C-alpha positions as CSV (number, residue, x, y, z in Angstrom):
1,M,222.0,81.0,105.8
2,R,223.0,82.2,102.3
3,A,222.4,85.7,101.0
4,E,223.5,86.5,97.4
5,E,223.2,89.5,95.1
6,R,221.4,88.7,91.8
7,R,220.8,90.4,88.5
8,S,217.3,89.8,87.1
9,S,216.4,87.2,84.5
10,R,213.0,86.1,83.0
11,W,210.8,84.2,85.5
12,N,209.4,81.0,84.0
13,R,206.7,79.2,86.0
14,P,203.6,77.2,85.2
15,R,200.4,79.0,84.6
16,I,198.3,79.3,87.7
17,A,194.6,78.5,87.6
18,S,192.6,81.7,87.6
19,G,190.2,80.4,90.2
20,A,193.0,80.2,92.8
21,I,194.2,83.7,92.0
22,A,190.7,85.2,92.3
23,R,190.8,84.5,96.0
24,G,193.9,86.8,96.3
25,I,193.5,89.4,99.0
26,L,194.3,93.1,98.7
27,I,196.4,93.8,101.8
28,V,197.1,97.2,103.1
29,L,200.6,97.0,104.5
30,L,200.9,100.4,106.2
31,V,198.9,103.3,107.4
32,V,201.1,106.4,107.1
33,S,200.8,108.2,110.4
34,S,203.2,111.1,110.2
35,C,202.9,114.4,108.3
36,R,206.5,114.0,107.2
37,R,205.9,110.6,105.6
38,A,202.6,111.8,104.0
39,D,204.7,114.1,101.8
40,T,207.2,111.5,100.7
41,V,205.4,108.2,100.8
42,R,202.2,107.4,98.9
43,P,200.3,104.2,98.3
44,A,200.9,101.9,95.3
45,V,199.2,98.7,94.1
46,Y,201.7,95.9,93.8
47,F,201.2,92.6,91.9
48,V,203.4,89.8,90.5
49,E,203.6,89.0,86.9
50,P,205.6,86.2,85.2
51,D,208.5,88.5,84.6
52,G,208.6,90.4,87.9
53,V,206.9,92.7,90.4
54,V,204.9,95.7,89.3
55,A,203.6,98.8,91.1
56,L,200.7,100.9,89.8
57,D,199.4,104.3,90.8
58,P,196.0,103.6,92.4
59,R,194.6,106.9,91.1
60,D,195.0,106.3,87.4
61,G,196.5,102.8,86.9
62,R,199.8,104.2,85.6
63,E,202.8,101.9,86.0
64,I,205.2,103.6,88.4
65,W,207.7,100.9,89.3
66,R,208.8,97.5,88.0
67,A,211.4,94.9,89.1
68,R,212.4,91.9,87.0
69,V,213.4,89.1,89.2
70,P,213.4,85.3,88.9
71,L,210.9,83.6,91.2
72,D,209.2,80.2,91.1
73,R,206.2,81.4,93.1
74,A,205.0,84.3,95.3
75,C,203.5,83.3,98.7
76,D,203.5,86.8,100.2
77,L,204.6,90.4,99.5
78,A,205.4,93.2,101.9
79,V,206.7,96.7,101.5
80,S,208.9,98.5,104.0
81,P,207.2,101.5,105.8
82,D,209.4,104.0,104.0
83,G,208.6,102.5,100.6
84,Q,212.3,101.8,99.8
85,W,212.2,97.9,99.9
86,V,209.8,95.2,98.6
87,A,210.0,91.8,100.1
88,V,208.7,88.7,98.3
89,L,208.4,85.3,100.1
90,A,209.0,82.4,97.7
91,R,211.3,79.4,98.3
92,Q,213.7,82.1,99.4
93,L,213.1,85.6,100.9
94,V,213.7,88.0,98.0
95,L,214.3,91.7,98.8
96,L,214.1,94.3,96.0
97,S,215.3,97.9,96.4
98,T,213.0,100.4,94.8
99,R,216.1,102.5,94.2
100,D,217.7,99.8,92.0
101,P,215.0,97.4,90.8
102,T,217.5,95.5,88.6
103,A,219.2,93.9,91.6
104,S,217.8,91.6,94.3
105,L,218.9,90.0,97.5
106,S,217.9,86.3,98.0
107,V,218.1,84.8,101.4
108,D,217.7,81.2,102.6
109,P,215.9,80.4,105.9
110,P,218.1,80.2,109.0
111,G,219.5,76.9,110.2
112,S,217.3,73.8,109.9
113,W,214.1,75.9,109.5
114,H,212.0,76.3,106.4
115,F,209.7,79.0,105.1
116,P,205.9,78.1,105.2
117,D,204.3,76.8,102.0
118,C,201.7,78.9,100.4
119,F,198.2,78.3,101.8
120,Q,196.4,77.0,98.7
121,P,198.8,79.2,96.6
122,Y,197.6,82.7,96.2
123,A,194.3,82.0,98.1
124,R,194.6,84.8,100.6
125,A,190.9,85.5,101.1
126,E,190.8,82.3,103.1
127,I,193.5,83.3,105.6
128,P,193.4,86.4,107.8
129,W,197.2,86.4,108.6
130,A,200.5,87.0,106.9
131,L,203.6,85.0,106.3
132,M,205.9,88.0,106.7
133,R,205.7,91.7,107.5
134,W,208.1,94.6,108.2
135,A,208.6,95.5,111.8
136,N,210.4,98.8,110.8
137,D,212.2,100.2,107.8
138,T,215.1,97.7,108.0
139,T,213.6,94.6,109.7
140,V,211.4,91.9,108.2
141,L,209.5,89.5,110.5
142,V,209.1,86.0,108.8
143,L,207.2,82.9,109.9
144,L,209.2,79.6,109.9
145,R,208.5,75.9,110.3
146,R,210.3,72.7,110.8
147,S,209.7,69.1,111.9
148,A,211.3,67.7,115.1
149,A,210.5,64.3,116.7
150,G,207.5,63.9,114.5
151,Q,206.0,67.3,115.4
152,E,205.6,70.3,113.3
153,L,207.2,73.4,115.0
154,R,206.4,76.9,114.1
155,G,208.3,80.1,114.9
156,V,209.0,83.7,113.9
157,T,212.3,85.5,113.4
158,A,213.7,88.7,111.9
159,F,216.0,89.5,109.0
160,D,218.1,92.6,109.5
161,L,218.5,94.3,106.2
162,S,221.1,96.7,107.4
163,E,223.3,93.8,108.5
164,R,222.2,91.5,105.7
165,S,221.7,88.7,108.2
166,W,219.1,86.9,110.4
167,R,218.8,88.1,114.0
168,P,220.1,85.5,116.4
169,W,216.7,84.5,117.8
170,I,213.7,82.5,116.9
171,Q,210.5,82.9,118.9
172,Q,208.6,79.6,118.9
173,L,204.8,80.0,118.4
174,V,202.0,77.9,119.7
175,L,199.3,76.6,117.4
176,G,197.0,79.4,116.3
177,C,199.5,82.2,116.5
178,W,200.2,84.2,113.3
179,L,201.7,87.4,112.0
180,L,199.0,90.1,111.7
181,A,198.3,91.1,108.1
182,E,198.3,94.7,109.2
183,P,200.7,95.0,112.2
184,T,201.1,98.1,114.3
185,P,204.2,99.3,116.2
186,E,202.6,97.8,119.3
187,F,201.3,94.5,118.0
188,Q,202.7,92.1,115.4
189,L,201.1,88.7,116.3
190,S,197.6,87.4,117.0
191,C,196.7,84.2,118.7
192,E,193.4,82.3,118.5
193,R,194.4,80.7,121.9
194,F,196.1,83.3,124.2
195,P,199.5,81.8,125.3
196,D,199.2,82.8,128.9
197,P,198.2,80.3,131.7
198,A,196.4,83.2,133.6
199,W,193.7,83.3,131.0
200,P,191.2,80.6,129.8
201,P,192.5,78.7,126.7
202,A,189.5,79.9,124.6
203,V,190.5,83.6,124.8
204,A,192.2,85.2,121.8
205,G,194.8,87.9,122.1
206,L,197.4,90.1,120.6
207,L,201.2,90.0,121.2
208,G,203.8,92.7,120.8
209,L,207.3,91.4,119.7
210,D,210.7,93.1,120.2
211,P,212.3,92.7,116.7
212,V,215.8,93.2,118.2
213,N,215.8,90.3,120.7
214,G,212.5,88.4,119.9
215,G,211.1,88.9,123.4
216,I,207.3,89.3,123.9
217,Q,206.8,92.9,125.2
218,R,203.0,93.1,125.3
219,R,200.2,90.6,125.8
220,V,196.6,91.8,125.5
221,P,193.7,89.3,125.8
222,L,190.6,90.1,123.7
223,I,187.7,89.9,126.1
224,P,184.4,91.0,124.6
225,P,181.9,92.8,126.8
226,E,179.2,90.7,128.6
227,P,176.3,91.6,126.2
228,V,178.4,90.3,123.3
229,R,179.5,87.2,125.2
230,R,175.8,86.3,125.6
231,L,175.4,86.2,121.8
232,G,177.7,83.2,121.7
233,V,180.4,84.9,119.6
234,P,183.5,82.7,119.6
235,F,186.4,84.1,121.7
236,G,189.1,82.4,119.6
237,S,188.2,84.0,116.3
238,P,191.3,85.1,114.3
239,V,192.0,88.9,114.2
240,V,191.7,90.1,110.6
241,G,192.3,93.9,111.1
242,I,193.8,96.3,113.6
243,A,194.0,100.1,113.6
244,R,195.4,102.6,116.0
245,S,193.6,106.0,116.5
246,D,194.4,108.5,119.2
247,N,194.1,106.7,122.5
248,Q,192.4,103.5,121.4
249,T,193.2,100.4,119.3
250,V,190.4,99.0,117.2
251,V,190.4,95.3,116.4
252,L,188.2,93.3,114.0
253,A,187.9,89.5,114.3
254,E,186.8,87.1,111.6
255,S,183.6,86.4,113.5
256,G,182.6,90.1,112.9
257,L,183.3,91.1,116.5
258,L,184.7,94.7,116.7
259,L,186.6,95.7,119.9
260,F,187.8,99.0,121.2
261,L,190.9,98.7,123.4
262,H,191.8,101.5,125.8
263,G,195.1,101.3,127.8
264,S,195.2,98.4,130.3
265,E,191.4,97.7,130.5
266,R,190.9,94.0,131.0
267,E,187.5,94.0,129.2
268,A,187.1,95.9,125.9
269,A,184.0,97.7,124.6
270,G,182.6,96.4,121.4
271,F,179.8,94.9,119.3
272,V,179.2,92.5,116.4
273,V,179.4,94.6,113.3
274,W,177.0,92.8,111.0
275,R,174.3,92.9,113.7
276,T,174.8,96.6,114.6
277,A,174.8,97.5,110.9
278,G,171.4,95.9,110.5
279,L,172.5,93.2,108.0
280,A,169.9,90.5,107.4
281,E,172.5,87.7,107.5
282,R,175.7,86.9,109.2
283,A,178.9,88.4,107.7
284,S,182.5,87.6,108.6
285,G,185.1,90.2,109.1
286,K,187.8,90.5,106.5
287,S,189.8,93.7,107.0
288,L,189.9,97.0,108.8
289,R,191.0,100.3,107.1
290,L,191.6,103.6,108.9
291,A,190.6,106.7,107.0
292,A,193.0,109.5,106.5
293,D,191.4,111.7,109.2
294,R,191.8,108.9,111.7
295,R,188.2,109.6,113.0
296,V,186.5,106.8,111.0
297,V,187.4,103.3,110.0
298,W,186.0,101.0,107.3
299,A,185.2,97.4,108.2
300,V,185.2,95.1,105.2
301,L,182.8,92.2,105.7
302,W,182.0,89.1,103.6
303,S,178.4,87.9,103.6
304,T,177.5,84.2,103.4
305,A,176.5,84.8,99.8
306,A,180.1,85.9,99.1
307,Q,179.1,89.5,98.7
308,P,181.3,92.2,100.2
309,V,179.7,94.7,102.6
310,L,181.5,97.9,103.7
311,V,180.6,99.4,107.1
312,L,181.9,102.9,108.0
313,L,182.4,103.2,111.8
314,D,182.7,106.5,113.8
315,L,185.5,106.0,116.3
316,R,184.4,108.8,118.6
317,S,180.8,107.5,119.1
318,Q,181.7,103.9,118.5
319,S,178.8,103.5,116.2
320,V,177.9,102.6,112.6
321,A,177.8,105.7,110.3
322,R,177.2,104.1,106.9
323,V,176.7,100.8,105.2
324,V,177.7,100.2,101.5
325,E,176.6,97.1,99.7
326,L,178.5,96.7,96.4
327,P,176.6,95.8,93.2
328,H,179.4,93.6,91.9
329,A,180.2,90.0,92.7
330,V,183.9,90.9,93.3
331,A,186.8,88.5,93.6
332,D,188.4,90.8,96.2
333,I,188.3,94.3,97.6
334,D,190.3,96.8,99.6
335,I,190.0,100.4,100.7
336,L,192.5,103.3,100.5
337,A,192.9,105.9,103.2
338,D,191.1,108.5,101.0
339,G,187.9,106.4,101.1
340,T,188.0,104.9,97.6
341,A,187.7,101.2,97.1
342,L,189.8,98.9,94.8
343,L,187.8,96.0,93.4
344,L,189.2,92.9,91.7
345,L,186.7,91.7,89.2
346,E,187.0,88.3,87.6
347,K,186.6,87.9,83.8
348,P,187.2,84.9,81.6
349,G,190.9,84.2,81.9
350,A,191.6,87.7,83.3
351,F,190.8,90.3,86.0
352,D,189.9,93.9,86.0
353,L,191.3,96.2,88.7
354,V,188.7,98.9,89.3
355,R,188.7,102.0,91.5
356,R,185.3,103.0,92.9
357,D,184.5,106.3,94.6
358,L,182.4,105.3,97.6
359,R,180.8,108.7,97.8
360,S,179.6,109.1,94.2
361,G,179.7,105.5,93.0
362,E,181.8,106.5,90.0
363,E,184.1,103.7,88.8
364,R,187.3,103.7,86.7
365,T,189.1,100.6,85.4
366,L,192.8,100.9,86.3
367,T,194.2,97.9,84.4
368,M,193.3,94.5,83.1
369,L,195.5,91.7,84.5
370,S,196.2,88.3,82.8
371,G,195.3,85.1,84.5
372,E,199.0,84.6,85.4
373,A,199.1,87.8,87.5
374,I,199.0,87.5,91.3
375,C,197.1,90.5,92.7
376,C,197.1,92.6,94.8
377,W,199.0,94.2,97.7
378,I,198.7,97.8,98.6
379,G,201.8,99.4,100.1
380,P,203.9,102.6,100.2
381,L,206.3,103.6,97.5
382,A,208.7,106.5,98.1
383,A,207.9,109.5,95.9
384,E,211.4,109.8,94.6
385,H,211.2,106.4,93.0
386,R,208.0,107.1,91.0
């Protein structure tokens, strides 16, 4: 492993086709859960340009942070929960301090392992998982791969920012296990096939990982209720969203299945969102966003006609409260905790990033991005660095 401190220089890379970028997903990296952090950490919209990483204020599109760093690509981006560090996964793991954006730490993968290649570079709408995510303020979980005896092996490990080194463990993963795009303190991994012989191989599940030693601390199978099973909903559908509210964990699968997990119950309550919302056609789950009051959650669905549908769910009654069908054919969408949506609209050779108030329908264009930009990730940025 090699870690080196670098000063920034201009990033030169080939122009990326806009059609590939248009599938980029807006990923919420953290739901701020404490009153203390609500005062010091606010969300920002991050994207990558040819000369570095930029953060915008999602309220007005104002640029609030920029780091110039040499990269040949950007397969994933993640921001630490305290908003003090930005990690970019390229051919190396690149870590940027929001305190000093002129410097970067570049880290090679450990031993004989490699970082995963981009999945159809920048095409995140087609994958419901992540290549790296922060376990806490100083630890980054990263997926790895390597070939051995003609087989492709996959694993996950952790980089300790405080020690500037990889943790001395690699947890190997079975096929179909991935990092959650929105991990919680309890769960960081989802598996399409639950890695436990006590359960049928078709059952999906969630895993909780100890970032210190790599041990699996929690294993929760996702068993839908009997009425849902009779609908023929696939058990092994990937998890696209997870949110924690009070005494329950809410899980959204790519199949559109929504589950409510309570404690150690072996079978969860739940329903198929697009059916319960009264949609005329099947819609796949894409993401789950908890509102600021933690009493409702937005489910982002994608219809077969590639049209986004937003479903507001009441967590207390476990019912659909509202359905919003957007008028735009958007390239991508995400929702902030205050209930406003960010829309990525494709234009010839460019994109508009638009903020839409879901109550009034009022829209505001935050910025126009060139076809070379890779957008967008939503994550925290500490207030003192704005």
